[in-house]
C-alpha positions in Angstrom: 0.0 0.0 0.0 2.8 2.4 0.9 4.4 1.8 -2.5 1.0 2.2 -4.2 1.4 -1.2 -5.9 -1.6 -3.0 -4.5 -4.0 -2.1 -7.4 -1.3 -3.1 -9.8 -0.8 -6.5 -8.2 -4.6 -7.2 -8.2 -4.7 -6.3 -11.9 -1.8 -8.7 -12.6 -3.5 -11.5 -10.7 -7.0 -10.8 -12.1 -6.7 -8.9 -15.4 -10.3 -9.3 -16.6 -13.7 -8.5 -15.1 -16.6 -10.8 -15.5 -19.4 -10.3 -18.0 -22.3 -11.1 -15.8 -24.4 -7.9 -15.9 -28.0 -8.9 -15.6 -29.9 -10.5 -12.7 -30.9 -13.4 -15.0 -27.2 -14.1 -15.8 -26.3 -13.9 -12.1 -29.2 -16.3 -11.2 -27.9 -18.8 -13.9 -24.4 -18.5 -12.7 -25.4 -19.1 -9.1 -27.6 -22.1 -10.0 -24.7 -23.8 -11.7 -22.9 -23.9 -8.3 -26.1 -24.9 -6.5 -26.8 -27.8 -8.8 -23.2 -29.0 -8.6 -22.7 -28.8 -4.8 -26.0 -28.1 -3.0 -28.5 -30.1 -5.0 -30.4 -31.2 -1.8 -30.6 -27.8 -0.3 -33.6 -25.5 -0.2 -34.6 -24.0 -3.5 -33.6 -20.4 -4.4 -36.4 -18.1 -5.5 -34.3 -15.1 -6.4 -30.7 -14.1 -7.1 -30.2 -10.4 -7.9 -27.8 -7.5 -7.9 -29.0 -5.0 -5.3 -28.2 -1.3 -5.4 -29.0 -0.9 -1.7 -26.3 -3.1 -0.3 -23.2 -1.1 0.6 -20.6 -1.1 3.3 -23.1 0.2 5.8 -24.5 -3.4 5.8 -20.9 -4.7 6.3 -21.7 -7.1 3.5 -21.1 -7.7 -0.2 -24.0 -10.1 -0.4 -27.0 -11.0 1.7 -28.9 -14.2 2.1 -32.5 -13.9 3.2 -34.7 -16.7 4.4 -38.3 -15.8 4.8 -41.2 -18.0 6.0 -44.7 -17.0 5.0 -47.9 -18.6 6.1 -50.6 -18.8 3.5 -53.6 -20.5 5.0 -52.5 -23.9 6.3 -49.3 -23.9 4.1 -46.0 -22.6 5.2 -44.0 -21.2 2.3 -40.3 -20.6 2.6 -38.2 -18.5 0.2 -34.5 -18.1 -0.1 -33.0 -15.1 -1.7 -29.5 -14.1 -2.5 -28.7 -10.4 -3.1 -25.3 -9.4 -4.3 -24.1 -5.8 -4.1 -24.3 -3.9 -7.4 -20.7 -2.8 -6.7 -19.7 -6.3 -7.8 -20.8 -5.9 -11.4 -17.3 -4.8 -12.4 -14.9 -7.1 -10.6 -13.0 -10.2 -11.7 -15.0 -13.4 -12.0 -13.1 -15.3 -9.2 -14.0 -12.6 -6.7 -17.7 -12.7 -7.7 -17.5 -16.5 -7.4 -16.2 -16.2 -3.9 -19.2 -14.0 -2.8 -21.7 -16.3 -4.6 -20.2 -19.4 -2.9 -20.3 -17.6 0.5 -24.0 -16.8 0.1 -24.8 -20.3 -1.2 -23.1 -21.8 1.9 -25.7 -20.0 4.0 -28.4 -22.3 2.6 -26.9 -25.1 4.7 -25.0 -23.3 7.4 -26.5 -20.1 8.8 -23.6 -19.2 11.1 -20.0 -18.5 10.1 -18.6 -21.5 11.8 -16.1 -24.3 10.9 -18.7 -26.3 8.9 -19.6 -23.1 7.0 -16.0 -22.5 5.9 -15.5 -26.2 5.0 -18.5 -26.0 2.7 -17.1 -22.8 1.1 -13.8 -24.6 0.5 -15.6 -27.6 -0.9 -17.3 -25.3 -3.5 -14.2 -23.2 -4.1 -10.9 -24.7 -3.1 -9.2 -21.3 -3.3 -11.8 -19.7 -1.1 -9.6 -18.1 1.6 -7.2 -16.6 -0.9 -10.1 -15.1 -2.9 -11.6 -13.7 0.3 -8.3 -12.1 1.1 -8.0 -10.6 -2.4 -11.5 -9.3 -2.1 -10.5 -7.5 1.1 -7.5 -6.0 -0.8 -9.8 -4.8 -3.5 -12.0 -3.1 -0.9 -9.0 -1.4 0.5 -8.1 -0.1 -3.0 -11.7 1.1 -3.4 -11.5 2.9 -0.1 -8.2 4.6 -1.2 -9.9 5.4 -4.6 -7.2 3.4 -6.4 -9.4 0.5 -7.7 -7.9 -1.2 -10.8 -11.5 -1.9 -12.0 -13.3 1.4 -12.7 
């Protein structure tokens, strides 16, 4: 950071940003992981980019689980909302956030089982999480390599 090479290193490691721009494309992308690793988990009703998620939420993505009663039926919905800030980042970093939110389908808390599930879906999960934190530092310093 002091040598102002952090953004340059991120750009060398991840030179391209992903091409997932629409909510439909994000839903399809997320469902690929769900079908591969979490086939038996609860269904997802919605996966969207959300303009309202920012650092005040202390999150890049949110998993919402809502139970609704309709007569005698109990209807559960699972939603994943990803911050719109992540529309212009490298695909591996988006994958890390998607994997993180999908892991909440099985494990609600950030415990050992949760992180094991994240590592099952993405073997390089911890490095990607670290790199995401570096990118957030770059954005805070207004030196993001991905305008």
